[in-house]
C-alpha positions in Angstrom: 12.1 -9.0 -25.9 13.4 -8.2 -22.2 17.0 -8.8 -21.4 18.2 -11.5 -18.4 21.6 -11.1 -16.7 23.6 -14.6 -17.5 25.3 -16.6 -15.1 28.8 -14.9 -16.0 27.4 -12.2 -14.1 30.4 -10.9 -11.3 27.5 -9.5 -9.1 28.8 -5.7 -9.1 25.4 -3.8 -8.8 26.3 -1.6 -12.1 23.1 -2.0 -13.7 21.0 -1.3 -11.1 20.6 2.0 -10.7 20.8 2.8 -15.1 17.0 0.8 -14.9 14.4 3.8 -15.5 11.7 0.8 -14.8 13.7 -0.6 -11.4 13.4 -4.1 -12.9 17.5 -5.5 -11.8 17.6 -6.2 -8.5 20.1 -7.9 -6.1 20.6 -11.5 -5.7 17.5 -12.8 -3.2 16.2 -9.7 -3.1 12.3 -9.7 -3.3 10.7 -7.9 -6.1 7.9 -5.6 -7.2 5.2 -5.1 -9.5 1.6 -2.5 -9.0 2.1 -2.8 -4.6 2.7 -6.5 -4.6 6.3 -8.1 -3.7 7.3 -11.5 -4.9 10.0 -14.0 -4.2 13.3 -13.4 -5.7 14.1 -15.1 -8.8 17.3 -15.5 -8.3 19.8 -16.2 -4.8 22.7 -16.4 -6.8 23.4 -13.8 -9.6 21.8 -10.2 -10.1 18.1 -10.5 -12.4 16.0 -8.7 -14.4 12.4 -8.8 -13.6 10.9 -9.4 -17.5 7.2 -8.3 -16.4 9.2 -5.1 -15.6 12.0 -5.0 -18.6 10.9 -2.8 -21.0 14.5 -2.6 -22.5 14.4 1.3 -22.1 11.9 1.7 -24.7 10.4 4.8 -24.2 13.1 6.1 -21.9 16.5 5.6 -23.9 17.7 5.2 -27.6 19.4 1.8 -26.1 19.0 -0.6 -23.2 21.0 1.2 -19.7 21.9 -1.7 -18.2 24.1 -2.9 -21.2 26.7 -0.7 -21.4 27.5 -0.3 -18.1 28.0 -4.3 -17.5 31.7 -5.0 -16.9 31.2 -8.9 -17.8 28.7 -8.9 -21.0 26.5 -10.5 -19.2 23.3 -8.7 -20.3 21.5 -10.0 -23.1 18.1 -10.8 -25.3 15.5 -13.0 -23.1 14.6 -15.8 -25.6 11.7 -16.9 -23.4 10.4 -13.2 -24.1 9.5 -12.3 -27.4 7.7 -8.8 -27.2 7.6 -6.5 -29.7 8.3 -2.3 -29.6 4.9 -1.6 -29.5 4.8 -4.5 -27.2 7.4 -2.8 -24.8 5.7 0.8 -24.7 2.3 -0.7 -24.0 5.0 -2.2 -20.9 6.3 1.2 -20.2 2.8 2.8 -19.9 1.1 -0.2 -17.8 4.5 0.5 -15.3 4.0 4.1 -15.2 0.0 4.1 -15.1 0.0 1.7 -11.9 3.3 2.4 -10.8 
């Protein structure tokens, strides 16, 4: 399951450098995947791109963004129910195409 940032976000950006997949972006910033650029998913709060979020599977034992968030606003995204195997496959795809 990918993670998401709720509206309680204070836009402190503490989570952004913690992401090994560069899946977290500033509000309004476009995001990139496999050399393509896409419009921002959120213009008001920091956001996580589900296509890039692996919950740090294959990198760390737990998501690295969650413990640094002072607002406790990073939660599982119910719209992206993925198994550990799915998350590992996503990680491999990101690394081989990145």
